[in-house]
N, C-alpha and C positions, 0 to 999 in steps of 0.2 A: 608588506608595506612599501610605499613608494620611497625611493632613496631621496636624499636631499637634492641631488642633481635633477632628478625627475620632478621634484616639487618646484624647483626654480624654473625648469623648462616649461612646465604647465601653468605657470603664473600663480601657483598656490602659495608659495613662499614669497612674501612681499616686503617692501620697505616698512619698518615699524612706525615711521613718522608720517610719510605721505600715502602709504599703502599702494604705491605704484609697483608694477612688475619690476623684478630684478634681472639684471643682465650680468653674466659672468665674463670678465675680461682679465686675462693674465692673473688669475687667482684672486681677483678682487671683484666683489659684487657691488654694483652701483644701481641706483634707482633710475628709472627710464628718463627722468628729467636731468640726470647727471649731477644733481645737487647733493646727493648723499651717497657715500661710499662706505663699504664694510669689508673688513678683512675676512679671509677664510683660512683658518689655521688647521692644517692636516685634514682638509675636507670638511671642517666644522665651521659654518658661518657664524660670525660674531655680530648679531643683529641687535645692537643696543643704541638707543638714542644718546645715552651717556656712556662713552667708551670706558670710563674709569669704574663703572659700576661693577663689572666682573671682578676686577682686582680687589676692590673693597670687600666684596662678598666672599671671595676665596680666603682672604686674610682673616675674616671672622668666622670661617666655617671649617677650619682644619679638623675639628673633632668629628664632623659628619662623616668624612671619608674613613676615619679611624674606626668609628663605632659601627658603620654600616658595611664593613668589609675588612680591609680594602678590597674592592672588586678587581678582577682581572679585566683590563681594558678591552681585550679581544672577545671575552665571553660574557662579561658581566657577573661572573660567579665570584662568590666570596672566598677569601682565603680560609685555610683550615681553622685558624683561630676564630675567624668570623663565623664559620659554620658551627663550631662548637658553641659559641656564644648564642647563636640563633637557636640551637637545639635546647640549651638550658632555658632560654626565654621564649619557648614555643608559645604562640599566642592563642591557639585553638579558636579559630574564627567560627562564628555561628553559621549553620548551613544556609540560612537565609541570605547572609551577606555574600557567601560564596556563589550561591545561585544567581544573585543580582549581578555579580561581576561577570558571570558567564553570559547573562542576557545582554549585558553591556557590550560584550565582544562579538555578539552575533553579527555577521557580515564583515568582520575584519579579514583582510586578505591582501594579496599583492597589489591590488589597485586602490586600496582604501588608505585613508590617512587618519590614524588614531594617535592623538597626542598624550603624552604623560607629563603633566606640569610638575616641575620639581624633580623629574626623573633623573636617575643616575646616583651613584656609580653602578647600581644594579639595574636590571630591566624587569619590570613586573610581568611582561609578556613579550614574546618576540615581535609582535605586530605593532608595538608602541614606539612612537618617536619621542625620545627623551628631550625635553625642553627645560633648560636650567639657566639661571643667570650667571652661573659659574662654569668654566670649561673643565668640569670634572671628567674622570674616565667614563666612557660609555655615553656621554652626552652628545646628541646629534645636532642640536641647534642651541646656541647661546642667545638667550633673549630674556626680557623682562615679561613676566606673565601678566603684568598690568597693561602691557601694550604688545600683544602677540603679533608677530610678523607674518600673519596669515590673512589671506584675502577673505572678504565676506563670504559666508556660506560655502566654504571650501573644505571643511573638516567633517569627517563622519562621526568621530567620537572624541571626547576629552576625559582623561582619567587623571585623578589627583589623589595621592595618598600621602598623608603626613605632610601636607603642604599648606593648607589654609591657616593653620596656627601661625605660620611664618609670614603670611602676606599682610602687609601693612594696610591695604585697602581691599578686603575680601569682596565687597560688593562690586568694585571695579573689575576684579578678576572674573566674577560670574558674568558681568556684562560682556566682557571680552569672549568668554566661552559661548555665550548666546550669539554674539556677532559672527564668530567663525564657523559655528555649526551649520550644517545643512538642515533644511526642514526635516524633522523626524530624527535628527542626529541625537545621540545620547551623551549624557555626562554621568560619570560615576566618581564619587568622592568618599574617602575614608579619612576622618579627622579625629584627633584626640578629644575625649571628654574629660576623663579623670586621669590626667598625666601631669607630672611635675614640669615646671619651667625647663625648657631646653632650647637655647638660642642658637640658631644657625644663620646669621648671627643674632637673631632676635626672635621673640615668641610673643605674639600679640593677643591671641584668643584661643579658647577651646570651644567645642560645640556640642550641645545636647542634641537629641534627635529633632526636637521641634525647632531649635536654632538652625540646624542644618537645612531643614525643609524651608524655613522662612527665607534663609539666605538665597537659596536657589529660586524660590518663587518671586522674590523681589527683582531678580535679574531676568524674569520672563520665562523661566523654564517651568515645565509641568512635572511635578514629582510623581514618580510611579511607585517607588518603594523606599522605605527608610526604616532603620532599626539599629539595635546594638550590633557591632561587628566583633570586636574583641571584648570579652566579658569581664565579670567582676573579679574572678580569681586572679587573672593576669593583672588587673588594676591593683589589687591588694599587694601582690608580690613585687610589682614594678615600683609602686610608691614606697613599699617597705625598703627596697634596695636603695632608693634615693635617700630615704631617711637615714639608713645605716651609713651611707657614704658621706652624708653632709653633717650629721650630728653626733655620731658615736665617737668616743675617744679614738685616736689614731691606732693605738695598740690593739684595740678590740675589733676594728673593722674587718680585717681579713678573716679571722675565724668565724665571726658572726655572719659575715656575708656568705661564706661557704656553707654554713649550716642552713641559712635561709634559702640558698639555691637548691640544696638537696631536698629540703622540705617542699619547695615549689615543684620539683620534678616528681616527688612521691605523690603529691595530691593532684598532679596534672590531669589525670583521667577524669577527675571530678568536674573539670571545666565543661564537659559536654552536658552534664546534668544541670549545672548552675546556669549555663547559657540558655537552657530551655525554660527557665523560670520566667513568668510573666513580668517580673520586676527586674530582669537583667539590665534594663536600661538605667536603673537607678544608680548602679555602681559600675557601669561599663567603662572599659579603658578607651575604646573608640566607638564612634557611630558611623554609619554609612548612609548614603543617599544616592538613589538612582533617579535620574530625571531625563527629560527629553525636550527638544525644541519643538513647539507645536508646528504641525504641518501647515 
């Protein structure tokens, strides 16, 4: 993937307000007209039209880093406790969703630009540039996904996992994806369908398969594939865990939660069979959608 410095040098990374090229001077990025200036902290550009947005988001998102890691800033890898939690909550994705992700990444390399909207503190793939409104570990560009700081037709692919439920205006985000993608560029999204409310700092919507497709189509993208990603068994145990944590008496939560987790591990192999069911979408935890910008 191209580094942030290379993206600036090639005019790919631009001012989010005017979309003019950025110039780096004494550690500060400024738009070509000189009217907008942006700090760069530790090599990470803070490209926000509202400079306070990052602070507000971080203050409301402390649980995200805790639950998803915390990741090592240098490697993006989760801590031992995070890896154990991930093992217990293994989501057994459908082969179709995994194959679609592989098709999305075709062409990714040193000279390409593939964005991960909402990415960090982990990195879903080494070629993805993590774009997040908060300066979390492993984030490459701090920006609002509703106004991406990328030039028109400058990006080869846009990835978004567990992001659209948190975007206040999802249609605006898809329009931005369409704008920045090159002709033939791909978009791949995984979004919760049957998951409980989880606000980082807010949670606005979940998506069925058809809802996922229509969202992308309204934004001008052509859907190539869509279906259940994480299936019914994971949805069942994930929702059950939330129920235990929220509604069981305090003294019962720990033992019941441990038993529930052990049961989920014991029946985990059944996920593959359940995911092959023609009705897997009815109770899927997440759905996926692979689309492209028409040539």
